[in-house]
C-alpha positions as CSV (number, residue, x, y, z in Angstrom):
1,X,-33.0,8.0,-0.1
2,X,-29.9,10.1,-0.1
3,X,-26.7,8.6,-1.4
4,X,-23.5,8.1,0.6
5,X,-20.7,10.2,-1.0
6,X,-17.1,9.2,-0.6
7,X,-13.9,10.9,-1.9
8,X,-10.8,8.9,-2.6
9,X,-7.5,11.0,-2.7
10,X,-4.2,9.5,-3.9
11,X,-1.6,10.5,-6.5
12,X,-1.2,6.9,-7.6
13,X,-3.9,5.8,-10.1
14,X,-3.3,2.2,-9.1
15,X,-4.2,2.8,-5.5
16,X,-7.3,4.9,-6.4
17,X,-8.6,2.2,-8.7
18,X,-8.2,-0.6,-6.2
19,X,-9.9,1.4,-3.4
20,X,-12.8,2.4,-5.6
21,X,-13.3,-1.1,-6.9
22,X,-13.2,-2.5,-3.4
23,X,-15.8,0.0,-2.2
24,X,-18.1,-0.5,-5.2
25,X,-18.1,-4.3,-4.8
26,X,-19.0,-4.0,-1.1
27,X,-21.4,-1.0,-1.3
28,X,-23.5,-0.9,-4.5
29,X,-25.3,2.3,-3.4
30,X,-22.1,4.3,-2.7
31,X,-21.2,7.4,-4.9
32,X,-17.5,7.6,-5.3
33,X,-15.3,10.4,-6.7
34,X,-11.5,10.7,-6.7
35,X,-8.7,13.3,-6.8
36,X,-5.1,13.1,-7.7
37,X,-3.8,15.2,-4.8
38,X,-4.9,17.3,-1.9
39,X,-5.3,20.5,-4.0
40,X,-7.8,18.8,-6.4
41,X,-9.6,17.3,-3.4
42,X,-9.8,20.7,-1.7
43,X,-11.6,22.1,-4.8
44,X,-14.1,19.2,-4.8
45,X,-14.8,19.5,-1.0
46,X,-15.4,23.3,-1.4
47,X,-18.2,22.7,-3.9
48,X,-19.6,19.3,-3.0
49,X,-20.8,17.5,0.1
50,X,-19.1,14.2,1.1
51,X,-19.6,11.8,4.0
52,X,-16.1,10.3,4.0
53,X,-12.7,11.0,2.7
54,X,-10.1,8.3,2.2
55,X,-6.8,10.1,1.7
56,X,-3.1,9.3,1.1
57,X,-0.5,11.2,3.2
58,X,2.3,11.9,0.7
59,X,1.1,13.7,-2.4
60,X,2.4,16.6,-4.6
61,X,0.9,20.1,-4.3
62,X,-0.9,19.4,-1.1
63,X,-0.3,16.5,1.3
64,X,-3.0,14.5,3.1
65,X,-2.1,16.2,6.4
66,X,-2.4,19.6,4.9
67,X,-5.8,18.7,3.4
68,X,-7.0,17.3,6.8
69,X,-5.9,20.5,8.6
70,X,-7.8,22.6,6.0
71,X,-10.9,20.4,6.4
72,X,-10.9,20.9,10.2
73,X,-10.8,24.7,9.7
74,X,-13.9,24.8,7.5
75,X,-17.3,24.8,9.1
76,X,-18.8,22.6,6.4
77,X,-16.1,19.8,6.8
78,X,-15.1,20.2,10.4
79,X,-16.9,17.0,11.4
80,X,-16.2,15.1,8.1
81,X,-15.0,11.5,8.6
82,X,-11.4,11.5,7.3
83,X,-9.4,8.3,7.1
84,X,-5.7,8.5,6.3
85,X,-4.6,5.6,4.0
86,X,-0.9,5.7,4.4
87,X,2.4,3.8,4.9
88,X,3.4,6.3,7.5
89,X,2.9,4.3,10.7
90,X,5.6,5.9,12.8
91,X,4.5,7.1,16.2
92,X,5.3,10.8,15.5
93,X,3.3,10.7,12.3
94,X,0.3,9.1,14.1
95,X,0.4,11.7,16.8
96,X,0.7,14.5,14.2
97,X,-2.4,13.2,12.4
98,X,-4.4,12.7,15.6
99,X,-3.6,16.3,16.6
100,X,-4.8,17.5,13.3
101,X,-8.1,15.7,13.7
102,X,-7.9,12.4,11.7
103,X,-10.8,10.0,12.2
104,X,-8.9,6.8,11.6
105,X,-6.0,5.1,9.8
106,X,-5.6,2.3,7.2
107,X,-2.0,1.2,6.7
108,X,-0.5,0.3,3.3
109,X,-0.5,-2.4,2.2
110,X,-4.0,-3.3,3.4
111,X,-6.5,-6.1,2.9
112,X,-10.0,-5.5,1.6
113,X,-11.3,-6.6,5.0
114,X,-9.2,-4.0,6.8
115,X,-10.3,-1.2,4.5
116,X,-14.0,-2.1,4.6
117,X,-13.9,-2.5,8.4
118,X,-12.6,1.1,8.8
119,X,-15.1,2.5,6.2
120,X,-18.0,0.9,8.0
121,X,-16.9,2.3,11.4
122,X,-16.5,5.8,9.9
123,X,-19.9,5.7,8.2
124,X,-21.6,4.4,11.4
125,X,-20.1,7.3,13.3
126,X,-21.5,9.6,10.6
127,X,-24.9,7.9,10.8
128,X,-24.8,6.8,7.2
129,X,-24.1,3.1,7.4
130,X,-27.8,2.0,7.7
131,X,-28.7,4.2,4.8
132,X,-26.0,2.7,2.7
133,X,-26.8,-1.0,3.5
134,X,-30.4,-0.3,2.6
135,X,-29.4,-0.1,-1.0
136,X,-28.9,-3.9,-1.1
137,X,-26.6,-6.6,0.0
138,X,-22.9,-6.1,-0.5
139,X,-21.3,-8.1,-3.4
140,X,-18.6,-9.8,-1.4
141,X,-16.6,-12.5,-3.1
142,X,-14.6,-15.3,-1.6
143,X,-11.4,-13.2,-1.9
144,X,-12.7,-10.6,0.5
145,X,-10.1,-11.2,3.1
146,X,-7.1,-11.5,0.8
147,X,-4.7,-8.7,-0.3
148,X,-5.9,-5.3,-1.5
149,X,-5.0,-6.2,-5.1
150,X,-8.0,-8.5,-5.4
151,X,-10.0,-5.3,-6.0
152,X,-8.3,-5.1,-9.4
153,X,-8.2,-8.7,-10.3
154,X,-11.8,-9.5,-9.6
155,X,-11.1,-11.6,-6.6
156,X,-9.0,-14.2,-8.5
157,X,-5.7,-13.4,-6.7
158,X,-5.9,-16.0,-3.9
159,X,-3.1,-16.5,-1.5
160,X,-0.3,-18.6,-3.0
161,X,1.1,-21.1,-0.6
162,X,4.1,-23.3,-0.9
163,X,3.4,-26.8,-2.0
164,X,3.5,-29.5,0.8
165,X,6.9,-30.5,-0.3
166,X,8.2,-27.0,-0.2
167,X,6.5,-26.2,3.1
168,X,7.9,-29.3,4.8
169,X,10.9,-28.8,7.2
170,X,14.1,-28.7,5.2
171,X,17.1,-30.9,6.1
172,X,19.7,-29.0,8.1
173,X,22.6,-31.3,7.1
174,X,24.1,-28.8,4.6
175,X,25.4,-25.5,5.8
176,X,23.3,-22.6,4.6
177,X,24.3,-20.9,1.4
178,X,25.8,-17.4,1.7
179,X,23.1,-14.7,1.7
180,X,22.9,-12.6,-1.5
181,X,24.7,-9.3,-1.1
182,X,24.2,-6.0,-2.8
183,X,24.8,-2.3,-2.2
184,X,21.4,-1.6,-0.7
185,X,19.0,-3.2,1.8
186,X,15.5,-2.4,2.8
187,X,12.3,-3.7,4.3
188,X,9.5,-5.1,2.1
189,X,6.0,-4.8,3.7
190,X,3.4,-7.2,2.4
191,X,-0.1,-7.9,3.8
192,X,1.4,-11.2,5.2
193,X,4.2,-9.4,7.1
194,X,7.5,-7.6,6.8
195,X,10.8,-9.1,5.7
196,X,14.3,-7.8,4.9
197,X,15.3,-7.6,1.3
198,X,18.5,-6.9,-0.8
199,X,18.3,-4.4,-3.6
200,X,19.8,-5.9,-6.7
201,X,19.0,-3.0,-9.1
202,X,17.1,0.3,-8.8
203,X,15.5,2.7,-11.3
204,X,12.9,5.4,-11.1
205,X,10.2,2.9,-12.2
206,X,11.1,-0.3,-10.4
207,X,13.4,-2.1,-8.0
208,X,14.8,-5.6,-8.4
209,X,14.7,-7.2,-4.9
210,X,15.9,-10.5,-3.4
211,X,14.2,-12.0,-0.3
212,X,14.5,-15.3,1.5
213,X,11.8,-17.8,0.6
214,X,9.2,-18.4,3.3
215,X,6.3,-20.9,3.6
216,X,4.0,-18.4,1.9
217,X,5.2,-17.2,-1.4
218,X,4.7,-13.5,-2.5
219,X,2.2,-13.3,-5.3
220,X,2.2,-11.4,-8.6
221,X,0.1,-8.1,-8.4
222,X,0.3,-8.1,-4.6
223,X,0.4,-4.6,-3.1
224,X,3.5,-3.7,-1.0
225,X,5.5,-0.9,0.5
226,X,9.3,-0.8,0.2
227,X,11.1,1.0,3.0
228,X,14.6,2.2,2.0
229,X,17.1,3.6,4.4
230,X,20.2,5.1,3.0
231,X,22.8,7.8,3.5
232,X,24.7,9.2,6.4
233,X,21.5,10.8,7.8
234,X,19.6,7.5,7.6
235,X,17.0,8.9,5.3
236,X,13.9,6.7,4.9
237,X,11.7,6.6,1.8
238,X,8.4,4.6,1.9
239,X,7.7,3.6,-1.7
240,X,4.3,2.2,-2.6
241,X,4.0,-0.3,-5.4
242,X,3.1,-3.9,-6.4
243,X,5.0,-7.1,-7.3
244,X,5.2,-7.3,-11.0
245,X,7.2,-10.6,-11.2
246,X,8.3,-13.3,-8.8
247,X,11.0,-15.8,-9.7
248,X,13.4,-18.3,-8.1
249,X,16.9,-16.8,-7.9
250,X,18.7,-20.2,-8.0
251,X,18.0,-22.7,-10.9
252,X,16.5,-25.3,-8.6
253,X,13.0,-26.0,-7.2
254,X,14.0,-25.6,-3.6
255,X,15.7,-22.3,-4.1
256,X,16.2,-20.5,-0.8
257,X,16.0,-17.1,-2.4
258,X,13.4,-15.3,-4.6
259,X,13.9,-12.4,-7.0
260,X,11.0,-9.9,-7.0
261,X,10.4,-7.1,-9.5
262,X,8.7,-4.3,-7.5
263,X,7.0,-1.6,-9.6
264,X,6.6,1.8,-8.1
265,X,3.2,3.6,-8.2
266,X,4.1,6.8,-6.4
267,X,4.2,10.1,-8.4
268,X,5.4,12.1,-5.5
269,X,8.2,14.5,-6.6
270,X,10.1,14.2,-3.3
271,X,10.2,10.4,-3.6
272,X,11.4,10.6,-7.2
273,X,14.1,13.0,-6.1
274,X,15.1,10.6,-3.3
275,X,15.3,7.7,-5.8
276,X,17.4,9.9,-8.2
277,X,19.9,10.6,-5.4
278,X,20.1,6.9,-4.5
279,X,20.8,6.0,-8.1
280,X,23.3,8.8,-8.5
281,X,25.2,7.6,-5.4
282,X,25.5,4.1,-6.9
283,X,23.1,2.5,-4.4
284,X,21.8,-0.9,-5.5
285,X,23.8,-1.1,-8.7
286,X,24.1,-4.5,-10.3
287,X,26.8,-5.6,-7.9
288,X,25.4,-8.9,-6.7
289,X,26.7,-12.2,-5.6
290,X,24.1,-14.9,-5.2
291,X,24.5,-17.8,-2.8
292,X,26.2,-20.9,-4.0
């Protein structure tokens, strides 16, 4: 029985590891290889046969879109199932990828369920799903539908919900405290949704963010995407990463604000250059006034 061969392409080791772990847990008979960028993937595709490619968009040396375009020009990979795993969900980017011949999309951050649903559909189109499932039942744990970081934590990272006391409606007698302020703002995209955040501090490795507390608390090791828009030309950088730490901003159990340490996993030179320019302009310096 022939194996099903999958290629995972991403310049962030963290993302490659979680995708591979998720696939191996669900499909024991799958053979998986990985590449750090489009150029390395191109070399693998030129000498080996694959049934599916899961590829990031923004990578050094050769982007995911460039790799996809190259694949569609080669007779051996013209019909290859190619899924773009990316934070680029803007209409113009989607249209661009469709015109280039993409098979499907998975948005970052993603859940295990979202990733595996797309993979199953792609393998079914390629006529490989039945062969793969014949290797044995998938090892799906109870964390299957939680965030994509469960792939690295063995399924132990369950959704963290606020306690009943914290989730209960809060009294509106007191006027709300002033919102934290800083020199930069952005959008933090988690698997549970998108929320505005204030940038308290920024470096090439991490960002210190402040968000308003909701009923569902962000969890440590949760994958996320930070959208930053700065400058006169309204440049936007989509930075992939994970939550390294979560803490209450105010010294009280019912703090309205949370402080998040967001670690970057991207190695893309353009994103690092963008971050360098933000830091040089003084964006998100430690100029911060928390609410009373």
